[in-house]
C-alpha positions as CSV (number, residue, x, y, z in Angstrom):
1,X,-12.4,1.5,26.8
2,X,-10.4,-0.2,24.1
3,X,-12.2,-0.7,20.8
4,X,-12.1,-4.4,20.1
5,X,-12.7,-3.7,16.4
6,X,-9.4,-1.9,16.1
7,X,-7.0,-4.8,15.6
8,X,-4.2,-5.6,13.2
9,X,-6.3,-8.3,11.6
10,X,-9.3,-6.0,11.0
11,X,-7.0,-3.2,9.8
12,X,-5.5,-5.5,7.1
13,X,-8.9,-6.7,6.2
14,X,-10.1,-3.1,5.7
15,X,-7.1,-2.1,3.6
16,X,-6.9,-5.3,1.5
17,X,-10.6,-5.2,0.7
18,X,-9.6,-2.3,-1.5
19,X,-6.4,-4.1,-2.8
20,X,-8.4,-7.1,-3.9
21,X,-10.3,-4.8,-6.4
22,X,-7.0,-4.9,-8.4
23,X,-6.7,-8.6,-8.5
24,X,-4.5,-8.7,-11.6
25,X,-2.0,-6.4,-10.1
26,X,-2.1,-8.3,-6.9
27,X,-1.4,-11.6,-8.6
28,X,1.4,-10.1,-10.6
29,X,3.0,-8.7,-7.5
30,X,2.7,-12.0,-5.5
31,X,4.2,-13.9,-8.4
32,X,7.1,-11.4,-8.5
33,X,7.6,-11.8,-4.8
34,X,7.7,-15.6,-5.1
35,X,10.3,-15.4,-7.9
36,X,12.3,-12.8,-5.9
37,X,12.3,-15.2,-2.9
38,X,13.5,-18.1,-5.1
39,X,16.4,-16.1,-6.5
40,X,17.3,-14.9,-3.0
41,X,17.4,-18.5,-2.0
42,X,19.7,-19.4,-4.9
43,X,22.2,-16.6,-4.5
44,X,24.1,-18.2,-1.4
45,X,24.4,-21.4,-3.4
46,X,26.8,-19.7,-5.8
47,X,29.0,-18.7,-2.9
48,X,29.0,-22.2,-1.5
49,X,29.8,-23.7,-4.9
50,X,32.7,-21.4,-5.5
51,X,34.2,-22.0,-2.1
52,X,33.7,-25.8,-2.0
53,X,34.0,-26.8,-5.6
54,X,35.7,-24.1,-7.8
55,X,38.5,-23.0,-5.5
56,X,39.7,-26.5,-4.6
57,X,39.8,-27.4,-8.3
58,X,41.6,-24.2,-9.3
59,X,39.3,-24.2,-12.3
60,X,39.3,-20.7,-13.8
61,X,36.8,-21.6,-16.6
62,X,34.3,-22.9,-14.1
63,X,34.9,-19.8,-11.9
64,X,34.1,-17.6,-14.9
65,X,30.9,-19.5,-15.7
66,X,29.8,-19.4,-12.1
67,X,30.4,-15.7,-11.9
68,X,28.5,-15.1,-15.2
69,X,25.5,-17.1,-13.8
70,X,25.7,-15.2,-10.5
71,X,25.6,-11.8,-12.4
72,X,22.8,-13.0,-14.6
73,X,20.8,-14.1,-11.5
74,X,21.5,-10.7,-10.0
75,X,20.3,-8.9,-13.1
76,X,17.1,-10.9,-13.1
77,X,16.6,-10.3,-9.4
78,X,17.1,-6.6,-10.0
79,X,14.5,-6.6,-12.8
80,X,12.0,-8.5,-10.6
81,X,12.6,-6.0,-7.8
82,X,12.0,-3.1,-10.2
83,X,8.7,-4.5,-11.6
84,X,7.6,-5.5,-8.1
85,X,8.3,-2.0,-6.7
86,X,6.6,-0.2,-9.6
87,X,3.5,-2.3,-9.8
88,X,3.2,-2.4,-6.0
89,X,3.3,1.4,-6.1
90,X,0.5,1.5,-8.7
91,X,-1.6,-1.0,-6.7
92,X,-1.0,1.0,-3.5
93,X,-2.0,4.3,-5.1
94,X,-5.2,2.8,-6.6
95,X,-6.2,1.2,-3.3
96,X,-5.6,4.3,-1.2
97,X,-7.5,6.5,-3.6
98,X,-10.4,4.1,-3.4
99,X,-10.3,4.2,0.5
100,X,-10.0,8.0,0.6
101,X,-12.9,8.4,-1.9
102,X,-15.0,5.9,0.1
103,X,-14.3,7.8,3.4
104,X,-15.1,11.2,1.8
105,X,-18.4,9.8,0.4
106,X,-19.2,8.4,3.9
107,X,-18.4,11.8,5.6
108,X,-20.3,14.0,3.1
109,X,-23.4,11.9,3.4
110,X,-23.6,12.3,7.2
111,X,-26.3,14.3,9.0
112,X,-26.0,17.9,10.0
113,X,-25.4,17.0,13.6
114,X,-22.3,15.0,12.7
115,X,-20.7,18.2,11.3
116,X,-21.9,20.3,14.1
117,X,-20.3,17.9,16.7
118,X,-17.0,17.4,14.9
119,X,-14.1,19.7,14.4
120,X,-13.3,20.5,10.8
121,X,-9.5,20.2,11.2
122,X,-9.8,16.8,12.8
123,X,-11.9,15.5,9.8
124,X,-9.3,16.9,7.4
125,X,-6.5,15.0,9.3
126,X,-8.5,11.8,9.0
127,X,-9.1,12.2,5.3
128,X,-5.4,13.0,4.6
129,X,-2.8,12.0,7.1
130,X,-4.7,9.0,8.6
131,X,-5.4,7.6,5.2
132,X,-1.8,8.2,4.1
133,X,-0.6,6.2,7.1
134,X,-2.6,3.2,5.9
135,X,-0.8,3.4,2.6
136,X,2.3,2.0,4.3
137,X,0.4,-1.3,4.7
138,X,0.5,-1.7,0.9
139,X,3.9,-0.2,0.2
140,X,6.6,-2.2,-1.5
141,X,8.3,-2.7,1.9
142,X,5.2,-4.0,3.6
143,X,4.1,-6.3,0.7
144,X,7.7,-7.7,0.5
145,X,6.8,-9.2,3.9
146,X,4.8,-11.7,1.8
147,X,8.0,-12.7,0.0
148,X,9.8,-12.8,3.3
149,X,7.3,-15.2,4.7
150,X,8.0,-17.6,1.9
151,X,11.7,-17.0,2.5
152,X,11.4,-17.7,6.2
153,X,9.6,-21.0,5.8
154,X,11.8,-22.2,2.9
155,X,15.1,-21.2,4.6
156,X,14.0,-22.7,7.9
157,X,13.3,-26.1,6.3
158,X,16.6,-25.9,4.4
159,X,18.8,-25.1,7.4
160,X,17.2,-27.8,9.5
161,X,18.0,-30.2,6.7
162,X,21.6,-29.0,6.5
163,X,22.3,-28.9,10.3
164,X,19.4,-29.2,12.7
165,X,21.5,-28.4,15.8
166,X,22.4,-25.0,14.5
167,X,18.8,-24.4,13.3
168,X,17.5,-25.2,16.8
169,X,20.1,-22.9,18.4
170,X,19.3,-19.9,16.3
171,X,15.6,-20.5,16.7
172,X,16.0,-19.9,20.4
173,X,16.5,-16.2,19.7
174,X,13.0,-15.9,18.1
175,X,11.0,-16.0,21.3
176,X,13.3,-13.3,22.7
177,X,12.5,-11.1,19.7
178,X,8.8,-11.7,20.3
179,X,9.0,-10.7,24.0
180,X,10.8,-7.4,23.1
181,X,8.1,-6.7,20.4
182,X,5.3,-7.3,22.9
183,X,6.8,-5.0,25.4
184,X,7.4,-2.1,23.1
185,X,4.3,-2.5,20.8
186,X,1.8,-0.9,23.2
187,X,4.2,1.9,24.3
188,X,4.8,3.0,20.7
189,X,1.2,2.7,19.8
190,X,0.0,4.9,22.7
191,X,2.6,7.5,22.0
192,X,1.6,7.8,18.3
193,X,-2.1,7.8,19.3
194,X,-1.5,10.8,21.5
195,X,0.7,12.5,18.9
196,X,-2.1,12.0,16.3
197,X,-4.6,13.6,18.6
198,X,-2.3,16.6,19.1
199,X,-1.9,16.9,15.4
200,X,-5.6,17.1,15.0
201,X,-5.6,20.0,17.6
202,X,-3.0,21.8,15.5
203,X,-5.0,21.3,12.4
204,X,-8.1,22.7,14.1
205,X,-6.2,25.6,15.4
206,X,-4.8,26.4,11.9
207,X,-8.3,26.1,10.4
208,X,-9.8,28.4,13.0
209,X,-7.0,30.9,12.5
210,X,-7.5,31.1,8.7
211,X,-11.3,31.4,9.0
212,X,-11.3,34.1,11.6
213,X,-8.2,36.1,10.8
214,X,-10.1,39.4,10.7
215,X,-11.4,38.8,14.3
216,X,-7.9,38.0,15.4
217,X,-6.5,41.1,13.8
218,X,-9.3,43.3,15.1
219,X,-8.8,42.3,18.7
220,X,-5.0,42.0,18.4
221,X,-5.2,38.4,19.6
222,X,-2.2,37.2,17.6
223,X,-0.1,36.3,20.7
224,X,-3.0,34.4,22.2
225,X,-3.5,32.3,19.1
226,X,0.3,31.8,18.7
227,X,0.5,30.5,22.2
228,X,-2.4,28.1,21.7
229,X,-0.8,26.8,18.5
230,X,2.6,26.5,20.2
231,X,1.1,24.5,23.1
232,X,-0.5,22.0,20.6
233,X,2.8,21.8,18.6
234,X,4.8,21.2,21.7
235,X,2.3,18.5,22.8
236,X,2.7,16.8,19.4
237,X,6.5,17.1,19.7
238,X,6.6,15.5,23.2
239,X,4.5,12.5,22.2
240,X,6.4,12.0,19.0
241,X,9.8,12.2,20.8
242,X,8.4,9.6,23.3
243,X,7.5,7.3,20.5
244,X,10.9,7.9,18.9
245,X,12.7,7.1,22.2
246,X,10.8,3.8,22.4
247,X,11.7,3.0,18.8
248,X,15.3,4.0,19.5
249,X,15.5,1.5,22.3
250,X,13.6,-1.2,20.5
251,X,15.6,-1.3,17.3
252,X,19.1,-1.8,18.9
253,X,17.6,-4.6,21.2
254,X,16.4,-6.4,18.1
255,X,19.7,-5.9,16.3
256,X,21.5,-7.3,19.4
257,X,19.3,-10.5,19.3
258,X,20.1,-10.8,15.5
259,X,23.9,-10.5,16.3
260,X,23.4,-13.1,19.0
261,X,22.0,-15.5,16.5
262,X,24.9,-14.8,14.2
263,X,27.4,-15.4,17.0
264,X,25.7,-18.7,17.8
265,X,26.0,-19.9,14.2
266,X,29.6,-18.8,14.0
267,X,30.5,-20.7,17.2
268,X,28.6,-23.9,16.3
269,X,29.5,-23.7,12.7
270,X,33.2,-23.4,13.5
271,X,32.9,-26.4,15.8
272,X,31.2,-28.5,13.1
273,X,33.8,-27.3,10.5
274,X,36.6,-28.4,12.8
275,X,34.9,-31.8,13.2
276,X,34.6,-32.0,9.4
277,X,30.8,-32.3,9.7
278,X,30.4,-29.0,7.7
279,X,32.4,-27.5,4.9
280,X,33.6,-23.8,4.9
281,X,31.4,-23.2,2.0
282,X,28.4,-24.6,3.8
283,X,29.1,-22.4,6.8
284,X,29.3,-19.3,4.7
285,X,26.1,-20.2,2.9
286,X,24.5,-21.1,6.2
287,X,25.3,-17.6,7.5
288,X,23.7,-16.1,4.4
289,X,20.6,-18.2,5.0
290,X,20.4,-17.2,8.6
291,X,20.5,-13.6,7.5
292,X,17.6,-14.4,5.2
293,X,15.9,-16.1,8.1
294,X,16.3,-13.0,10.2
295,X,15.4,-10.6,7.4
296,X,11.6,-11.1,7.8
297,X,11.9,-10.5,11.6
298,X,14.1,-7.4,11.0
299,X,11.7,-6.1,8.4
300,X,8.8,-6.6,10.7
301,X,10.5,-4.8,13.6
302,X,11.5,-1.9,11.3
303,X,7.9,-1.7,10.2
304,X,6.6,-1.7,13.7
305,X,6.7,2.1,13.8
306,X,4.6,2.2,10.6
307,X,2.2,-0.5,11.8
308,X,1.5,1.2,15.1
309,X,0.9,4.6,13.4
310,X,-1.3,2.8,10.9
311,X,-3.3,1.1,13.6
312,X,-3.9,4.4,15.4
313,X,-5.0,6.0,12.1
314,X,-7.3,2.9,11.4
315,X,-8.9,3.4,14.8
316,X,-9.6,7.1,14.0
317,X,-11.0,6.1,10.6
318,X,-13.3,3.4,12.0
319,X,-14.5,5.9,14.5
320,X,-15.9,7.8,11.5
321,X,-17.0,4.7,9.5
322,X,-19.2,3.4,12.4
323,X,-21.2,6.6,12.4
324,X,-24.4,6.0,10.4
325,X,-26.6,8.9,9.1
326,X,-30.0,9.0,10.9
327,X,-31.6,11.2,8.2
328,X,-32.1,8.7,5.3
329,X,-34.5,8.0,2.5
330,X,-36.9,5.2,3.1
331,X,-37.0,2.4,0.5
332,X,-40.7,3.2,-0.1
333,X,-40.1,7.0,-0.4
334,X,-41.9,8.9,-3.2
335,X,-40.7,11.8,-5.3
336,X,-41.6,15.4,-4.3
337,X,-45.1,16.1,-5.3
338,X,-46.2,18.5,-8.0
339,X,-46.5,21.2,-5.3
340,X,-49.9,22.9,-5.6
341,X,-51.6,22.9,-2.1
342,X,-49.6,23.8,1.1
343,X,-46.8,23.1,3.4
344,X,-48.1,22.1,6.9
345,X,-46.5,22.0,10.3
346,X,-48.7,20.1,12.8
347,X,-47.8,20.1,16.5
348,X,-44.1,19.8,15.7
349,X,-41.6,19.5,18.6
350,X,-37.8,19.4,18.4
351,X,-35.0,19.3,20.8
352,X,-31.3,19.5,19.8
353,X,-29.3,16.6,21.1
354,X,-26.6,17.4,23.6
355,X,-23.1,17.7,22.2
356,X,-21.5,16.1,25.2
357,X,-22.5,13.9,28.2
358,X,-22.3,16.9,30.5
359,X,-24.5,19.1,28.4
360,X,-28.3,19.3,28.5
361,X,-30.6,18.9,25.5
362,X,-31.8,22.2,24.1
363,X,-35.5,22.5,23.4
364,X,-35.7,24.4,20.2
365,X,-39.4,24.4,19.2
366,X,-42.5,23.3,21.0
367,X,-46.0,22.4,19.6
368,X,-45.5,24.5,16.4
369,X,-48.4,24.4,14.0
370,X,-48.8,26.6,10.8
371,X,-49.3,26.2,7.1
372,X,-48.0,28.0,4.0
373,X,-50.5,27.9,1.1
374,X,-49.2,27.5,-2.4
375,X,-47.9,30.9,-3.8
376,X,-48.1,32.6,-0.4
377,X,-45.4,34.2,1.7
378,X,-45.2,33.4,5.4
379,X,-42.7,35.3,7.7
380,X,-41.2,34.2,10.9
381,X,-40.1,36.9,13.4
382,X,-38.8,36.9,16.9
383,X,-35.7,37.4,19.0
384,X,-32.5,35.3,18.4
385,X,-33.0,31.8,19.7
386,X,-36.7,31.9,19.3
387,X,-36.6,28.8,17.0
388,X,-36.9,30.4,13.6
389,X,-33.8,28.8,12.0
390,X,-34.8,25.5,13.5
391,X,-38.0,25.6,11.5
392,X,-35.8,26.0,8.3
393,X,-33.6,23.0,9.3
394,X,-36.7,20.8,9.8
395,X,-38.3,22.0,6.6
396,X,-35.1,21.0,4.6
397,X,-34.9,17.9,6.7
398,X,-31.5,18.6,8.1
399,X,-33.0,17.2,11.3
400,X,-36.1,15.1,11.9
401,X,-38.8,16.4,14.3
402,X,-39.1,14.6,17.6
403,X,-42.9,14.5,17.2
404,X,-45.6,16.0,15.0
405,X,-45.8,16.0,11.2
406,X,-44.4,18.2,8.5
407,X,-46.0,17.6,5.1
408,X,-46.1,18.9,1.5
409,X,-49.5,18.6,-0.2
410,X,-50.4,16.1,2.6
411,X,-47.3,13.9,2.1
412,X,-45.3,13.5,5.3
413,X,-41.7,14.8,4.8
414,X,-40.2,11.4,5.9
415,X,-42.1,9.7,3.1
416,X,-40.4,12.0,0.4
417,X,-37.1,11.1,-1.2
418,X,-34.5,13.2,0.5
419,X,-32.7,14.3,-2.7
420,X,-36.0,15.1,-4.4
421,X,-37.1,17.1,-1.4
422,X,-34.0,19.3,-1.3
423,X,-34.0,19.8,-5.0
424,X,-37.4,21.5,-4.6
425,X,-36.3,23.9,-1.9
426,X,-33.9,26.8,-2.4
427,X,-32.4,28.6,0.6
428,X,-30.8,32.0,0.8
429,X,-29.3,32.6,4.2
430,X,-27.5,35.4,6.0
431,X,-24.1,33.7,5.7
432,X,-23.6,33.2,1.9
433,X,-21.4,30.2,1.1
434,X,-19.3,30.8,-2.0
435,X,-17.0,28.2,-3.7
436,X,-13.5,28.9,-4.8
437,X,-13.9,29.6,-8.5
438,X,-15.6,32.2,-10.8
439,X,-18.8,34.2,-10.3
440,X,-20.3,31.8,-13.0
441,X,-19.2,28.8,-11.0
442,X,-21.0,30.2,-7.9
443,X,-24.2,31.0,-9.8
444,X,-24.3,27.5,-11.4
445,X,-23.4,25.6,-8.3
446,X,-25.8,22.7,-8.2
447,X,-27.0,23.5,-11.7
448,X,-24.0,22.6,-13.8
449,X,-26.0,22.1,-17.0
450,X,-27.3,25.7,-17.2
451,X,-26.9,27.5,-20.5
452,X,-25.3,30.9,-20.8
453,X,-28.7,32.4,-21.7
454,X,-30.2,31.0,-18.4
455,X,-27.2,32.4,-16.4
456,X,-27.7,35.8,-18.0
457,X,-31.4,35.8,-17.3
458,X,-31.1,35.0,-13.6
459,X,-28.2,37.5,-13.3
460,X,-30.5,40.2,-14.6
461,X,-33.3,39.1,-12.2
462,X,-30.8,39.2,-9.3
463,X,-29.5,42.6,-10.4
464,X,-25.9,41.5,-10.5
465,X,-25.1,42.5,-14.2
466,X,-24.4,46.0,-13.0
467,X,-21.3,45.0,-11.1
468,X,-20.3,41.9,-13.1
469,X,-20.3,43.4,-16.6
470,X,-17.6,46.1,-15.9
471,X,-15.2,43.5,-14.5
472,X,-12.4,42.6,-17.0
473,X,-13.3,38.9,-16.9
474,X,-17.0,39.4,-16.4
475,X,-18.7,36.2,-15.1
476,X,-15.3,34.5,-15.3
477,X,-13.9,36.7,-12.6
478,X,-12.3,34.6,-9.8
479,X,-13.6,34.9,-6.2
480,X,-12.3,32.9,-3.2
481,X,-14.5,30.6,-1.1
482,X,-15.1,33.4,1.5
483,X,-16.0,36.0,-1.2
484,X,-13.5,38.5,0.2
485,X,-13.4,40.3,-3.1
486,X,-17.2,41.0,-3.0
487,X,-19.3,43.2,-0.8
488,X,-22.1,41.7,1.3
489,X,-24.8,42.9,-1.1
490,X,-23.0,41.4,-4.1
491,X,-22.6,38.0,-2.4
492,X,-26.3,38.0,-1.5
493,X,-27.3,38.8,-5.1
494,X,-25.1,35.9,-6.3
495,X,-26.8,33.6,-3.8
496,X,-30.2,34.9,-5.1
497,X,-29.1,34.2,-8.7
498,X,-28.1,30.7,-7.7
499,X,-31.5,30.1,-6.1
500,X,-33.3,31.5,-9.2
501,X,-31.3,29.2,-11.4
502,X,-32.3,26.2,-9.2
503,X,-35.9,27.2,-10.0
504,X,-37.3,25.5,-6.9
505,X,-41.0,26.0,-6.1
506,X,-40.3,26.7,-2.5
507,X,-38.0,29.5,-1.4
508,X,-36.6,30.1,2.1
509,X,-35.0,33.4,3.0
510,X,-33.2,32.9,6.3
511,X,-32.4,36.4,7.6
512,X,-30.9,37.1,4.1
513,X,-30.6,40.9,4.7
514,X,-29.8,41.1,8.4
515,X,-26.1,41.5,7.8
516,X,-26.5,44.3,5.3
517,X,-26.8,48.0,5.8
518,X,-30.0,49.8,4.8
519,X,-28.6,51.0,1.5
520,X,-27.5,47.4,0.5
521,X,-30.8,46.0,1.7
522,X,-32.7,48.4,-0.6
523,X,-30.4,47.5,-3.5
524,X,-31.2,43.8,-3.3
525,X,-34.9,44.0,-2.4
526,X,-35.9,44.0,-6.0
527,X,-33.8,40.8,-6.6
528,X,-35.5,39.2,-3.6
529,X,-39.0,40.2,-4.9
530,X,-38.1,38.5,-8.2
531,X,-37.0,35.4,-6.4
532,X,-40.2,34.9,-4.4
533,X,-42.5,35.9,-7.3
534,X,-44.9,33.1,-8.1
535,X,-43.3,30.9,-5.6
536,X,-44.2,29.6,-2.1
537,X,-41.9,31.3,0.4
538,X,-40.9,31.3,4.0
539,X,-39.1,34.5,5.1
540,X,-37.2,34.6,8.4
541,X,-36.5,38.3,9.2
542,X,-34.7,40.1,11.9
543,X,-35.6,43.4,10.2
544,X,-39.4,43.7,10.4
545,X,-39.4,46.3,7.6
546,X,-38.8,43.4,5.1
547,X,-42.0,41.5,6.1
548,X,-44.7,44.1,5.7
549,X,-46.1,42.4,2.6
550,X,-46.1,38.8,3.9
551,X,-49.5,37.1,3.7
552,X,-49.0,35.8,7.2
553,X,-46.5,36.8,10.0
554,X,-45.8,34.3,12.8
555,X,-44.2,35.7,15.9
556,X,-42.1,33.2,17.8
557,X,-40.7,33.3,21.3
558,X,-38.9,30.5,23.2
559,X,-39.7,28.0,20.5
560,X,-43.5,28.6,20.3
561,X,-45.7,30.7,18.0
562,X,-47.4,33.2,20.2
563,X,-48.9,35.5,17.6
564,X,-50.0,35.3,14.0
565,X,-51.6,37.5,11.4
566,X,-50.8,40.2,8.9
567,X,-48.6,43.2,9.7
568,X,-51.5,45.5,10.2
569,X,-53.4,43.0,12.3
570,X,-50.4,42.4,14.6
571,X,-49.7,46.1,15.0
572,X,-53.3,46.6,15.9
573,X,-53.1,43.8,18.5
574,X,-50.5,45.8,20.3
575,X,-48.7,42.6,21.6
576,X,-45.3,40.9,21.2
577,X,-45.0,41.8,17.5
578,X,-45.8,45.4,18.2
579,X,-43.1,45.5,20.9
580,X,-40.5,44.1,18.4
581,X,-41.5,46.6,15.7
582,X,-41.5,49.6,18.0
583,X,-38.1,48.6,19.4
584,X,-36.6,48.6,15.9
585,X,-37.9,52.0,14.9
586,X,-37.5,54.0,18.1
């Protein structure tokens, strides 16, 4: 179904809402365009004057004066075009930067489900290429259309005054132009829409290739990935060629109509000159004015390609802008409490929304109730898919529970300011996210004001000084965003140092050691002990050897807690936990 919100009018409103924030530049540009229009209108008068007045008189002095005035007007026109082009460029860059920043802010504040249901490459295309396409709407060529509109109206009035019969005749070509435009507009727009979708597929494929290159190499899947990318590239090529074909047919048709208008003026003009109703100078000037009259239409048809691409991009951007985050802070929300009592889950249920209309909703946890007392450690264990990580997401309010209550010191989680909540929870997960920068940048991520002494202190607690100190650049050593220069244990200890620097009262370890070998796990156990010391912690563990000392162990299966107790109590019960434990140590 066609989105009624995606129209030329709405697109221009969206873009120029940003332009209007630079009102001074806009006013300067509009004034420049008006002056340019005025000088363009004056230029043919010099030609007419020379032909009708100067040549018949054979007055060389008057000819010299007229030429000097013509050159002076040309210089002024050139300066006006220079200033207009430059300041339009400045205004354009400012407006597009504001739109791009606004779209980025909108995206980054979306819910977790938004990012799980969207392809990264597609979002990147919308932030870059689609925004760039909108820039054409405030380019010097596009904004010159404002001046062309003044020209069109002024010239049309003038040629009607000079000879209304010729003005009427040339005006008959305008409806023909409009019909041609209407026919080709939708064809070109559809082709560019399909080409843009194919470009998103290419971007997604490239992003997937770069992030899983080791998997591709390990399974010698290069040819498979090459074919997939080639298919998307060919699809993009075919749609672009189709749009180009339509444009290639469209432009000559418009040019022919313009030549038709010129032919009409030449025929009628010659007739009126022969009848002495029009001078030769007036005919030459009239032809120049008709060219000025056709210029806005020619400019618009040349910009049709850009307009249709921009409209497609605007539709893709509005598709993002109309998405509103569901996880928000209520206006009456309070700050996170001075945590001193407990975290409580009371009959909490949650089902993941389906990612498509054909998929079914996935029940993640059902009637989960437990509490974590201040300063205590609670461990969640169970098979993959049991619901452990869902508990973490609900605790950090990446999702809202369908029913039940999650509270901190008796305050429901939805009544707590979202930023304040997350500032008081530190998570160390199995997959460590590193930023492209130095080791210091990664430790201080989210704590930019940390001192060197604080960084050194948490580094010692996280046991990372032993591998950082020998490095030539120490904490200023560069690592890429995937941490390929670091071992798994080193990345985990950097994540622990980051959490220590955050100094949150609540710590979540989400299978933080499951990807490490036994030796690496033992090496960072001391760092993890330092992290959870004197803090309230929730530990999700695949390896049951890491949860022996937890105050309470919760065994989960199919989204429900089926056993709870200490390690010794659960072993003695000889139930589900005992089966998990024995299976790991057989």
